[in-house]
N, C-alpha and C positions, 0 to 999 in steps of 0.2 A: 432236381429229380433226373434219374436217368431217362432214358425213350421206355425202354422195357416197364418200368414202374408205370410211366403215364400209359401205355397200351393196356397193361393190365388193369388199371384201374377203369379205363374206357370199358374194356370188356366187361368188368362186373358189374358197371351200372348199366350196360346194356343188359346184362342175362337178369338183373335184378329188377329192371322195368319189365321185360319179356315174363318172368318167373311171376311177377305182381299181376301182369293182364289175364295170364292163363287161370290165376287163381281165381281172379273175378268172374272170368267166364264159367269156368266150375261150378263154382258157387252159385252162380245166376241160374244155371241149368238145373242144379239139385234143386234151387227151391220150387223148381217149377216141376219137376217130376216127382219130388216128394208131397209136394201138395196136393197131387192124384193121387197118388198111392194113400196118403192120410186121410184124404175125404171117403176112397173106398172103405179104409178100415173103420172110419166112424161108422159107416153105415153098418159095417158088421157089427160093431158095440152095439147099436140100438137094436140090432135082430137078435143078439144075444143076449140083452137084457130083457125083450119081451118074452121070450123063450123062457127064461129061467123063471120068470113072473107068474107063468103059466104051469110050468113042468120041471120045477127045479132038478127032477132026475137026468133029464136031458144032457146037462153041463156035466160029461164025462171027463175026467182028467185025462184020458187016452185022446178026446178030441180035441180039445182045449191047448194042449200042450203045443202042438205043432203048429197053432195059428202064426202067422206073420201080420207084425205090425199090430197087433190086439193081445192083450196080457189079461187074463183071468186068474183071481187071487184070491185064496178061501182065507176070512179072517179067524181068528179065533176069539173065543168071546173075550169082549172086554178089550180087544185090539186096536188100537185107531188105524184108519188107513194112513199109507206112507205117502209123502208129499209128491214124488217123482221127481226130484231132482237128481240131477245126472252129476257124478262126480268123476274124476280123473282128469286127463290131458284133453279130452273131449268134451268137457262141461261147456267151457268158452262156446265151442261150435254150436252144442244143445240151445245155451241161452240166445244166441246169434241169428238161429235158423228156425228154431221149433219150441221158442218161448210159450205160443200160444198152445200146442200141440197136447202139453201136459194137464192141460185144464178138461180135455175131453173124456172123463171118467165117469162112470156111476156105480154108487155103493150102494147094492141091495139087500133088504130084509127078504129072504124067502120064506114060505109057507113053513117049512119043515125046521125053522129056527136057525137057520144057518146065513152067514153072513158072506159075501162075495163082493169083490170091485173087480168091474170090467172095464178096462181105460185101454186109449190108443196108447200103443207103445213104439215110439218114435227112433228107439236106441240102433235098431239095426240099420236104419237109414244113416242114422248118423255115424255109426261105426263105416258104413261102405262110402260115406263121403270124407272122412277121416283118413280111410284107405288111400282114397284117391288122389287127398291132397299131399300126403306122405309119399305115395308114389312118382307124383308132380315135383314135390320138392327133390328128391332122391336122383332123378332123373335129371333135373336142371343141376342142381350139385355135380353130378358124373361129368355131363356135359361143359359145363366151366371148369371142372378141374383137367377133362380132357384138353380143352380148350385152350387154357394158360399153359400146360404143359408144352402144347404142340406150338405155341406163340414163343415160349421161351425156348424151343428147338429152333425153329426158324429164325427169330430174331437174333438168337446167339451165333446162328452161322452168319447173321448180313453182318453183325456187328464185329464179329472176327475179321470179315473182309473189309468191314469200313476203317478198324482199328489199323490194317495191313496198309490200307490207302492212305490213312492218315501217317503212318510212319514215313511211306514213301513221300508224299510231300512234304514234311519236315526236311526229311534229306534231300530232297529238290530244291527246298527254297534256302538251305546250308551249303546248297552249291554241288551237291552229289547228284550229278545228270548222269549218270551209269546206272541209277538204280532201275530195276525193271521188275515188274510184279507176273509171277506163273498164271498164266492162261488155263485155269482150270475150273472144276466145279459146274454150277447151274451155268447155262447160256447167257443170262445175265452178268454174272460174274468174269467168264469169257472176254466177253463185250466191252466191259469196264476195263479189265487189265489190257485188251488190246488197246483200246482208245489211249489210256495212261502211259503206255509204254509208246504210242506214237507221238504222245505230245513230249514225253521225256525225250526221245529220239528229235523230234523237231527242235527241242529247246536245245540241246547238246550239239544240233548241227547248225544253228543260228549262234551259239557262243562261239561254234570254232570259226563261223563265217566272220566275225565280229572281229575274233583274233586276227582272222587274216586281212581283214578290211584295215583296221587299226596298223599292222605292222606295214599292210601296202601304202596306207596314208601317211605313215612316218617316212618311209621310203621317198615317196613322192615330194612330201615337204623338202627332205635332204636335198633331192634332185632340181628343184625349183630355187631352193638356196644356193644351191652349186652355180646353177644355170645362171641368176642374178649376179653371184661374186663374179663369175667367169665374166658375164657381160660389162658389168662395172669395170674389172678390170683390165680385160683382154681390149674392149673397145670402146668405151667411153672412156677408161683410163688413160688409152694412146692418144685420144683425140686430145686431151687436156693436157698431157704432154708434151704433145707437139704444137698446142696453141703457145704453153709456156715459153716453149724454147725458141717460137717464132716471136713473141714479145720481146725478149731477153734482145733477140737479134735486131729487133726493127732499133733500139739502143744505140748499136754498133755501125749500124747503116744508115744512121739518118742524115750523111751527108750524100748518099747515093741513090738518089730517085727511083731509078731504074728495082734497085734491089728492095726496096720499102714498096714499091707498086708492086711487085711477084710477090712479095711475103704478107701485103693485105689481101693479095686475091688468095692466096694459100688459108690466110687466117680466117676469111669467109667462107672455104670451101670445107675448112675441118668445123669451122661451128653449124655449117649447114648440116653435115652429118651426126654430129653430137646432137644437134637439133631432135633431125629425125632419130636417131637411138633412143633418146628421151620418150620420144613419144612412141615408139615400139615398145617401148619397155613399161610404159605408164598405162598403154593400152592390153598389154598383156595382164597387167595387175587390178586395173579397173577401167570398163567402158566409159570414159569420160564423155564421149558423143551422148550417152542417155543426158546426160545433164543438161544439154544444148540441142538437142533436138528431139521429135515427136519419135515415136517407137516405130512408126513404118519407115520413117526416114534410116534410123540408126539401122534397122533391117537390112534396109538395099545399099547402104553405105557397105555393110559386113560384106554382104554377098559379092558384092562390086571386088573389094579387096581379095576377097576368098578366092574368086574368080580368076582373077589377075595374078594372085600368087600362085595358084595352083595348077592354073592353065584348064581347069575341067569346066565344060559347059555345062551354066545352071539358070534354070528359068524359073523366075519367080512371079508371084500374083500375091498381092495384098491389097485387101480391102481399101477404098479410097477414105471411109470413114472409122476409124480406127476408135476404140472406145478409151477414154482416160485409166489408166493404171495408176495403182501407185510405184513410187519407186522400188522399194522391193520387189514389185510384180515385174516392173518393167527388166529389172535385174535379173530376175531367175530365168525369165523366158528368154531373155538376150542370151543368157549363159548356156543353156539349155539348146538352143539352136547353134551356138557356138561349137558345143562339145559332138552336136551330132556331126557338124562338117568336119571336124577333126576326126570322127571315128570314120567317116568315107574315104577321108585322105588314108589315116592310117590301113584300113581293112577291106574296103569295099572294093578296091582297083575298077572303079567305075569312070566312065566318059561322059555321062551327064548325069545333072542330077535336078529335080524338079521340087520346089518348094512354094508352100502354100498358106498364106495365114488369112483366114477369113473371120469377119465379125458376124455370126449368125443367128438369129432365135435368142438372144440373149447370153450366149458363150462366144467362147473364143477357140477357134479351131487350128492347130498349125499341123500341116503336114508336110512329111521330109521323106522322097523316096529317090532311091537311085538304080541305074542300070547294072551295077556290078554284079559280082561270082556270088554274092549271097552265102550263108552259112546257117548251119544248125546252130538254133539260139543257145548259149552256154549254160550250161547247169548253175556256174557258180558265176554271176556276173562280175565285171570288173570295177575298177573304181570310178571310169567313166559311166558306165549303166547306173551302178549307184548314185552317181551324183545327180545322172538323171531323173530317176525315179524319185530322188528325194526331193529335188527341186520342182517335180509336177506335182509331189504331196503338199509341198508348202503351199503353191498355188491353188490348192483345192481341187484338181483335175485329175484325169486319168491317163496314163500314157500307156501306151500298147507298141512294142516293138516287132516286129513281123518279118522273118527274114526263110528264106529255102534257098538250097542250093541251086546257084544259076538264076535266081529270080529276084536277086538285089535284096538290097535292106527296105523297109519302109515304118517309121517313125510317125505316128499319129498321137496327139495331144489336145485333150477337151476338156477346156476348165471354165467354171462359172465365171461371169464379170465381177462378180461382188470379192475381189481381192484387195 
């Protein structure tokens, strides 16, 4: 069942209840009013009966014909009095309301030989109540028809807007993100169209950003692979080739102690460089120190190595009692700090960096701030900022990055300890 039919049924039910309530009130009031009228009419019947018995000539047709609620009927010889039953569509109303009224009648045998019936006649009151009921039903019926037409017109406009919105949403679900609604009509329709257009525009921009990020990630992946291949080939490969050549040389100069000693020193030197290269390569691929050191010591080692390598003064403050984090949480936090330091080298042009890692109030807070040139925050963050925001989201925390031209960069991470 459609929404329009459900609304129509509710409205019809409401009007039915209102109509029945009004009919009940009308009949209740009619009973009270008519009872007073018929009591007065009964007194008139008694008075006319007594007058007719004393003076039959006083019952003139011109006087009795215009009486209200009282009926004077002259009977022919041998005519039986009528029962006074009502007929027609208002008979049920007479039987319901005035069942006792028709018994308030008197049949008199006058002194001049005529017979007359004087009775209370409720037909005028029945007609008035019946007319009132008909007017009430007609008014309620007209109001119901007008209400249904108004609802159909209003719901029709709303359903048209809803159908247009459903078609637009279907197009969005099919990937057609350029669909837009026309902002026209009532204020609610304009607001709905405006919000839908903003949502579609945001989705389109998000898809474009995701596509750009995917291309950037693929490019970064190829750069990392190229860097790894070059490192293995140009650096480590050369040391391995030198070690192999020196090992072959040892077989030819076994009888020359000085050459053997010099070659052994060169082998030791090449092996040391090879080991350092492997360590640096492994450190770039995965922070092995996290497996052997607590988080605070790993952070201290990272900052010291970065400071020695970049020549930038770095002040580090770490809480003495750091909470125990999961291995995944430690990696995300370590990589986030590592990426922040990398961004400082690339973009900040800073001479001093302050880092604070504190455990306070059941939360862990990381603050990284430099005195560099700063900049306006980019409208479209790069891979580095995206990775930091994603790591903060994985930690269940909130990451804020604040920067202004000439005021440096500030990174603040606030995360719960339940990671």
